[in-house]
C-alpha positions as CSV (number, residue, x, y, z in Angstrom):
1,M,2.2,-18.7,17.2
2,I,2.1,-16.5,13.8
3,S,0.6,-19.8,12.4
4,R,-2.2,-19.4,14.6
5,L,-2.8,-15.7,13.7
6,V,-3.1,-16.3,10.4
7,A,-5.6,-18.9,10.8
8,W,-7.5,-16.8,12.8
9,L,-7.6,-14.1,10.7
10,T,-8.2,-15.9,7.2
11,G,-11.7,-16.7,8.1
12,Q,-13.0,-13.6,8.5
13,A,-10.5,-12.1,5.9
14,S,-11.7,-14.2,3.1
15,S,-14.7,-12.2,2.8
16,V,-13.0,-8.9,1.7
17,N,-11.9,-9.2,-1.7
18,V,-9.4,-6.9,-3.2
19,P,-10.6,-3.3,-2.0
20,A,-12.6,-1.7,-4.7
21,P,-11.2,1.6,-6.1
22,P,-12.8,5.0,-5.3
23,S,-14.9,6.9,-8.3
24,P,-12.5,8.7,-11.0
25,P,-12.0,12.3,-10.3
26,P,-14.6,14.8,-11.5
27,G,-14.0,15.0,-15.3
28,L,-12.2,11.6,-15.6
29,E,-14.0,8.7,-17.0
30,V,-12.5,4.9,-17.1
31,R,-11.9,4.3,-20.5
32,I,-10.8,0.7,-21.6
33,T,-10.3,-1.4,-25.1
34,F,-12.8,-4.3,-26.2
35,E,-9.8,-6.9,-25.1
36,D,-6.2,-5.7,-23.8
37,A,-2.9,-6.8,-25.7
38,D,-1.6,-10.2,-25.1
39,D,1.5,-8.9,-23.8
40,E,-0.6,-7.3,-20.8
41,I,-2.2,-10.0,-19.5
42,V,-1.0,-12.4,-17.2
43,G,-1.6,-14.5,-14.1
44,P,-1.3,-13.7,-10.5
45,P,1.9,-13.2,-8.5
46,Q,3.5,-16.6,-7.9
47,S,4.4,-15.1,-4.6
48,L,4.1,-12.0,-2.3
49,P,7.7,-10.1,-2.7
50,P,8.9,-8.2,0.3
51,L,6.9,-5.3,1.2
52,A,8.0,-2.8,-0.2
53,N,6.4,1.3,-1.0
54,W,4.9,0.7,-3.9
55,I,3.4,-2.4,-2.5
56,G,-0.5,-1.8,-1.8
57,E,-0.6,1.4,-3.9
58,M,-3.8,2.6,-6.0
59,F,-4.2,5.4,-8.5
60,M,-5.6,6.0,-11.9
61,I,-3.1,5.4,-15.2
62,R,-3.5,6.3,-18.8
63,Y,-1.8,3.9,-20.6
64,V,-1.0,3.1,-24.8
65,D,-0.9,-0.7,-25.2
66,A,1.2,-2.1,-27.7
67,N,-1.1,-1.9,-30.0
68,G,-1.4,1.7,-29.8
69,S,-4.8,2.0,-28.1
70,E,-5.2,4.1,-25.0
71,T,-7.0,3.1,-22.3
72,L,-7.5,5.2,-18.7
73,R,-7.9,2.5,-16.0
74,R,-7.2,2.0,-12.1
75,I,-5.1,-0.4,-11.1
76,T,-3.3,-1.5,-7.5
77,L,0.5,-1.9,-7.9
78,R,1.7,-5.8,-6.8
79,S,5.3,-5.4,-7.7
80,V,7.3,-3.8,-10.1
81,Q,10.1,-5.6,-11.9
82,D,13.2,-3.6,-13.3
83,N,14.3,-5.5,-16.6
84,P,17.1,-3.2,-18.5
85,P,17.7,-2.4,-21.1
86,D,14.0,-3.5,-22.4
87,D,11.9,-1.4,-19.4
88,A,10.3,-1.6,-16.3
89,Y,6.7,-3.6,-15.9
90,L,4.1,-2.5,-13.0
91,R,2.7,-5.9,-11.9
92,S,-0.9,-4.5,-10.8
93,W,-4.0,-5.5,-10.5
94,C,-6.5,-3.7,-12.7
95,H,-9.8,-2.6,-11.4
96,E,-12.0,-2.5,-15.0
97,R,-10.7,-6.0,-15.9
98,D,-10.9,-6.9,-12.5
99,A,-8.0,-9.2,-13.1
100,W,-4.3,-8.9,-13.3
101,R,-2.4,-7.1,-15.9
102,T,1.4,-6.0,-16.1
103,F,2.1,-2.3,-17.7
104,K,4.9,-1.3,-19.1
105,L,6.5,2.0,-17.0
106,S,7.6,3.5,-20.5
107,R,3.9,3.3,-21.7
108,I,2.4,4.9,-19.1
109,R,1.3,8.9,-20.6
110,E,-0.7,9.9,-16.9
111,V,-0.9,9.3,-13.4
112,I,-3.9,10.4,-11.6
113,D,-4.0,10.6,-8.1
114,I,-7.5,9.2,-7.9
115,R,-8.0,10.4,-4.2
116,S,-6.8,14.4,-4.8
117,G,-7.7,14.4,-8.6
118,E,-3.9,15.7,-9.2
119,V,-2.7,14.6,-12.7
120,F,1.6,13.8,-13.5
121,D,1.6,14.8,-17.1
122,D,5.1,13.6,-16.6
123,P,4.7,9.9,-15.2
124,S,8.7,10.1,-13.6
125,D,7.9,12.8,-11.5
126,F,4.9,10.6,-10.1
127,F,7.1,7.3,-9.6
128,E,10.6,9.1,-8.4
129,R,8.7,11.0,-6.0
130,D,5.9,8.6,-4.3
131,L,7.6,5.4,-5.6
132,G,11.4,5.7,-5.7
133,I,11.1,4.5,-9.4
134,S,13.0,6.7,-12.0
135,R,14.8,6.8,-15.2
136,A,18.3,7.3,-13.7
137,A,20.2,10.3,-15.7
138,G,22.2,8.8,-18.5
139,H,20.5,5.8,-18.7
140,P,17.4,5.3,-21.0
141,Q,15.8,2.9,-19.0
142,P,13.8,3.0,-16.1
143,T,16.0,1.9,-12.8
144,L,15.4,1.3,-9.1
145,V,16.1,4.2,-6.9
146,V,17.2,2.7,-4.0
147,P,19.3,5.0,-1.9
148,Q,22.0,3.8,0.0
149,I,21.8,4.2,3.8
150,D,24.4,6.4,4.1
151,S,23.3,8.7,1.5
152,I,20.3,9.3,3.5
153,E,22.4,13.1,4.3
154,R,23.2,14.0,0.7
155,P,21.3,17.3,0.3
156,A,21.2,15.6,-3.4
157,L,18.2,13.6,-2.1
158,K,14.7,14.8,-1.8
159,P,13.0,15.2,1.3
160,T,10.4,12.5,0.2
161,T,12.9,10.5,-1.0
162,V,14.2,10.3,2.7
163,A,10.9,9.8,4.2
164,R,10.1,7.1,1.7
165,K,13.0,5.4,2.7
166,A,12.7,5.9,6.5
167,L,9.2,4.9,6.3
168,E,10.1,1.0,5.2
169,P,10.7,-0.6,8.1
170,F,7.2,0.3,9.5
171,L,5.3,-1.1,6.0
172,P,3.8,-4.2,7.5
173,E,1.9,-2.4,10.5
174,L,0.6,0.9,7.7
175,H,-0.8,-2.5,5.9
176,V,-2.4,-3.8,8.7
177,L,-4.1,-0.4,9.7
178,A,-5.1,0.5,5.7
179,F,-6.7,-2.7,5.7
180,L,-9.0,-2.1,8.4
181,G,-9.9,1.2,7.3
182,R,-10.9,-0.6,3.6
183,A,-12.5,-3.3,5.1
184,D,-16.0,-1.7,5.0
185,G,-16.0,-1.2,1.2
186,R,-15.0,2.8,2.3
187,Y,-11.9,4.6,3.7
188,R,-12.6,8.0,5.0
189,S,-10.5,10.7,5.5
190,A,-10.9,10.5,9.8
191,E,-9.5,6.6,9.0
192,K,-6.3,8.0,6.9
193,E,-5.5,10.8,9.0
194,I,-5.4,8.3,12.1
195,V,-3.2,5.9,9.7
196,A,-0.9,9.0,8.9
197,D,-0.9,10.1,13.0
198,Y,0.4,6.9,13.4
199,A,3.0,6.4,10.5
200,A,4.4,10.2,11.4
201,A,4.7,8.8,15.1
202,R,6.4,5.9,14.0
203,C,8.5,7.5,11.6
204,P,9.6,11.2,12.3
205,A,11.4,11.4,9.2
206,C,8.1,11.6,7.5
207,A,6.1,14.2,10.1
208,S,7.7,17.1,8.4
209,E,6.3,15.5,5.1
210,R,2.8,15.4,6.0
211,R,1.4,16.2,2.1
212,W,3.1,13.2,0.8
213,L,2.3,11.3,3.5
214,M,-1.5,11.6,3.4
215,G,-1.2,11.0,-0.3
216,Y,0.8,7.8,0.5
217,V,-1.3,6.4,3.1
218,G,-4.5,7.3,0.9
219,R,-3.5,5.4,-1.8
220,L,-2.7,2.4,0.3
221,A,-4.8,-0.7,-0.8
222,P,-3.6,-4.0,0.7
223,D,-5.7,-7.2,-0.3
224,Q,-6.1,-10.2,1.6
225,E,-2.6,-11.8,0.7
226,T,-0.5,-8.6,1.5
227,Y,-3.0,-7.9,4.5
228,L,-1.7,-12.0,6.0
229,H,2.0,-11.3,4.7
230,A,2.2,-7.9,6.8
231,L,1.1,-9.5,9.9
232,K,3.6,-11.8,9.2
233,K,6.0,-9.4,9.3
234,I,5.1,-7.4,12.5
235,D,7.5,-7.9,15.7
236,W,5.3,-9.1,18.4
237,S,7.8,-9.1,20.6
238,N,8.0,-5.5,20.6
239,Q,5.1,-4.8,23.5
240,D,5.3,-0.8,22.7
241,M,4.5,-1.3,18.9
242,V,1.9,-3.9,19.8
243,A,0.3,-1.4,22.3
244,R,0.5,1.5,19.4
245,M,-1.1,-0.5,16.5
246,L,-4.1,-2.1,18.7
247,Q,-4.7,1.6,20.0
248,A,-4.4,2.6,16.2
249,L,-6.8,0.0,15.1
250,Q,-9.7,0.4,17.6
251,D,-9.1,4.7,16.5
252,V,-9.7,4.0,12.7
253,A,-12.5,1.6,14.1
254,A,-14.3,3.4,16.2
255,S,-13.9,6.8,13.2
256,D,-16.8,5.3,11.5
257,D,-20.8,6.4,12.2
258,E,-21.3,3.0,12.2
259,V,-18.5,-0.2,13.4
260,S,-19.2,-2.9,10.7
261,P,-18.7,-6.4,11.8
262,I,-15.7,-7.2,9.7
263,E,-14.2,-4.4,11.7
264,T,-14.9,-5.0,14.8
265,E,-13.6,-8.8,14.1
266,I,-10.0,-7.5,12.5
267,V,-9.7,-5.5,16.0
268,S,-10.6,-8.3,18.6
269,R,-8.7,-11.1,17.2
270,F,-5.5,-8.6,17.0
271,G,-6.5,-7.9,20.4
272,R,-6.6,-11.4,21.2
273,Y,-3.2,-12.5,20.1
274,A,-1.3,-9.3,21.4
275,S,-2.4,-10.3,25.0
276,E,-1.4,-14.0,24.3
277,L,2.1,-12.7,23.5
278,R,2.1,-10.1,26.4
279,P,4.3,-11.6,29.5
280,P,1.7,-12.3,32.3
281,T,2.2,-10.0,35.3
282,A,3.1,-10.8,38.5
283,Q,-0.5,-11.1,39.7
284,N,-1.9,-12.7,36.4
285,A,0.7,-15.3,37.3
286,A,-0.6,-15.4,40.9
287,T,-4.0,-16.2,39.7
288,R,-3.1,-18.7,37.6
């Protein structure tokens, strides 16, 4: 059944490219060199990694390459490669080059939240708070922060770290909702609020971290491959969740002044597939 869903959706999803980024915050302008350093240029990821908090995150970075040239660009993060004792690498879609690029974590001088305009002069603060990537105490190289389940209650963990870990089981659902929100090229505040409300309802540990949650869903920018991958990860046997998700999709689409054909198609096909997975009631069975 999942293969049928993917076959249904591939046709309409193919018309949606990598989500376009919003304009830079006021006072900031994109700045790139004539060509990128060789170590930044990479091909597309060979396979999509398991969905993690950082997949689909869109933000702006001030970056100094191996040649010492500084650029300011918007990227959508696809994967993180931890490579001690050297460095961590962010494999991302660069919206200024319209191509895949890899960025060394240690060469990122600033991170800018495109949605809010917040500037992180110390990038490690952003990566630790929002993505779970930090320079662990006593280690010169970046390491991925993956809290153990039994450590969630420890006071030393930041509230956002707890929320981020608790949100992980629901990432496929959020990626589908965010994909719909961006399908018409405009991800409005009302759509982000609906996605955040859905996330808070599914993940009570996230509800008290509303500011962080709004920032997180606002930066989500899943491409077509991430979207289809997320659909395969959804627990379609959970009828209550599927019904909630369908309602949220309908709310996201209805929040626009004018619903685009692509939004209508995504919601319609999700509903049709969801109804096939729903066991027939006695009444329905009697009419067959």
